[in-house]
Every structure is written in structure tokens, then in C-alpha cells.
C-alpha positions in Angstrom: 132.9 164.8 78.2 132.9 161.7 80.4 129.8 159.9 81.4 128.8 160.4 85.0 126.8 157.7 86.9 125.4 158.0 90.4 124.3 154.8 92.1 123.9 153.2 95.4 126.5 150.3 95.5 129.6 148.9 97.3 132.6 150.7 95.8 134.8 147.7 96.6 132.9 145.6 94.1 133.3 147.9 91.1 135.3 146.7 88.1 136.8 150.0 87.1 140.3 151.3 86.5 140.4 153.1 89.9 138.3 153.5 93.0 139.0 156.4 95.3 139.7 155.8 98.9 138.6 158.5 101.4 141.8 158.1 103.3 143.5 159.6 106.3 146.7 161.6 106.1 148.8 158.5 107.0 147.2 156.4 104.3 146.7 153.8 107.0 143.7 151.4 107.2 140.9 153.1 109.0 137.2 152.9 109.4 134.3 153.5 107.0 135.1 153.2 103.2 138.8 153.3 103.9 138.6 150.2 106.1 136.4 148.4 103.6 138.8 149.1 100.8 141.8 147.9 102.8 140.0 144.7 103.9 138.9 144.0 100.3 142.3 144.7 98.8 144.3 142.7 101.2 147.4 143.5 103.3 149.6 144.4 100.3 147.6 147.7 100.0 148.6 148.8 103.5 152.2 148.0 102.8 152.3 150.0 99.6 150.5 152.9 101.3 153.0 152.9 104.2 155.8 153.3 101.7 154.2 156.4 100.2 154.8 158.5 103.4 151.3 159.9 103.7 149.2 162.4 101.8 148.2 166.0 102.7 144.5 167.0 102.8 143.2 167.7 99.3 145.9 165.8 97.4 145.9 162.3 96.0 148.2 159.3 95.6 147.8 156.1 93.5 148.5 152.5 94.3 147.7 149.1 92.9 144.3 147.6 93.5 145.6 144.2 94.6 142.6 141.9 95.4 140.0 144.4 94.4 138.3 144.2 91.0 139.6 147.8 90.5 143.1 147.9 89.1 144.1 150.9 91.1 143.2 152.8 94.3 143.5 156.5 94.3 143.8 157.7 97.9 142.7 161.2 98.8 142.4 162.9 102.1 139.2 165.0 102.6 138.9 167.8 105.0 137.3 167.5 108.4 134.3 169.9 108.6 134.8 172.9 110.8 131.8 174.9 109.8 133.2 175.8 106.3 135.6 178.4 107.7 138.9 176.5 107.2 139.0 176.2 103.4 136.9 172.9 103.5 135.2 173.5 100.1 138.5 174.3 98.4 140.2 171.2 100.0 137.3 168.9 99.1 137.3 170.2 95.5 141.0 169.4 95.4 140.2 165.8 96.4 138.0 165.3 93.3 140.2 167.4 91.0 143.5 165.8 92.0 142.0 162.3 91.9 140.7 162.7 88.4 143.9 164.4 87.1 145.9 161.5 88.6 143.7 159.0 86.8 144.2 161.1 83.6 148.0 161.1 84.1 148.0 157.3 84.4 145.9 156.7 81.4 142.8 155.5 83.3 139.4 155.6 81.7 137.1 154.9 84.6 137.1 156.1 88.2 134.6 155.6 91.1 134.3 158.0 94.1 132.7 157.6 97.5 131.2 160.7 99.2 134.5 162.0 100.5 134.5 163.6 104.0 130.7 162.9 104.6 131.3 160.1 107.2 133.4 160.6 110.3 134.9 163.8 108.9 131.4 165.4 109.3 131.1 167.3 106.0 127.4 168.1 105.5 126.0 165.9 102.7 124.3 168.6 100.7 127.4 170.9 100.6 129.7 167.9 99.8 127.4 166.8 96.9 127.6 170.3 95.4 131.4 170.4 95.6 131.7 166.8 94.3 129.6 167.4 91.2 130.9 170.9 90.4 134.6 170.1 90.9 134.2 166.8 88.9 132.6 168.6 85.9 135.2 171.4 85.9 138.0 168.9 86.0 136.6 166.6 83.3 136.7 169.6 80.9 140.6 169.3 81.1 140.6 165.5 80.5 140.6 163.4 77.3 141.2 159.9 78.7 138.8 159.7 81.6 135.5 158.4 80.1 133.5 157.4 83.1 133.0 158.7 86.6 130.9 156.8 89.1 129.7 158.2 92.3 129.3 155.0 94.4 126.8 156.0 97.1 126.8 154.1 100.5 123.2 154.9 101.1 120.1 156.4 99.6 120.5 159.8 101.2 123.9 160.2 99.5 122.5 159.1 96.1 119.6 161.5 96.4 121.8 164.4 97.3 124.1 163.8 94.4 121.3 163.3 91.9 119.7 166.6 93.0 122.9 168.5 92.4 123.5 166.7 89.1 120.0 167.5 87.9 120.8 171.2 88.1 123.8 170.6 85.7 121.7 168.5 83.2 123.7 165.3 83.7 
């Protein structure tokens, strides 16, 4: 099974095969982690994203990394939180699962995630952390190529939430 690392860091600085962008359905440059990734990657990323024609919630698409240290960006669209009654956990799990499976299909060994949907999409951090860890562990059981998953935490609260969930899974 792949190694899982949880750390507070800037995802745009990680030298990995792929970083995951918490994208919008149009795959357009936005705010938060999405905006930071687009700014660090340069304008070529937005051009490639525009050519992809969007991405439905829960799915994932892959592009080059351009000026990022990461060689690829996997874009996934997390759900907006509506109280958990509109399949938000299932859709969020799909973000992690589909991103990891896309990395596996492209022969990538290392992938880094932000805390998808916990920013402006309003997903409660404790619930999101549980979905992130559990869906990642389930998906990694199907993979042979992905060797490292990093949860790149924007702040201490995110790091603590993920570590607490991970501790229950003996990571």
C-alpha cells in the first residue's frame, strides 16, 4: 500500500507527479487553491483546461503541470455543501477515488491533494477529512503504481482534522 503523508504546506511547491486542483466545473482559474495553482502554473494551464470542456462534480481530468514543480495537475470538482442531503459524501469520495485512479492510469507514483470542498464550497472539515482518508485508503487497495499520497494542508486545522481521522486507521 502507498505511503500517506499529511503535512501543512503549499501544494504548488511540491515536486510530485501530480497535484490535485480543487476546480470548478468549467476548469477555469478561480479563487483559493485553484487560483494559486493556475497562477503558479502559468497561462498555458488555463488554455489546456479550456480545451477539455469542463468536468462534472466528482470526476477528474488531467493536464500538464507547466511551470509547477509537479509534472501534472489533476483537476477534480468537489461538491458544494448542502447539509449532506444531496449526495455530497458520495461526490467528494468520487473526487479522491477518480483522481487516484487517473494517476494510476497515467503511471504516476506520487499525488498531492488539498482539502477538496472545504473552502468556499463549505464542506465541514471534520466530515471532509473522514471522506478524504477513507476513500483514499479504499482506492489505494486497487492500485499498484501509486506509491505516495500527500495531503497538503493549507492550515493547522486541516492538518489536525486529517491526522485525527488517519490515526483511527493506523496510518
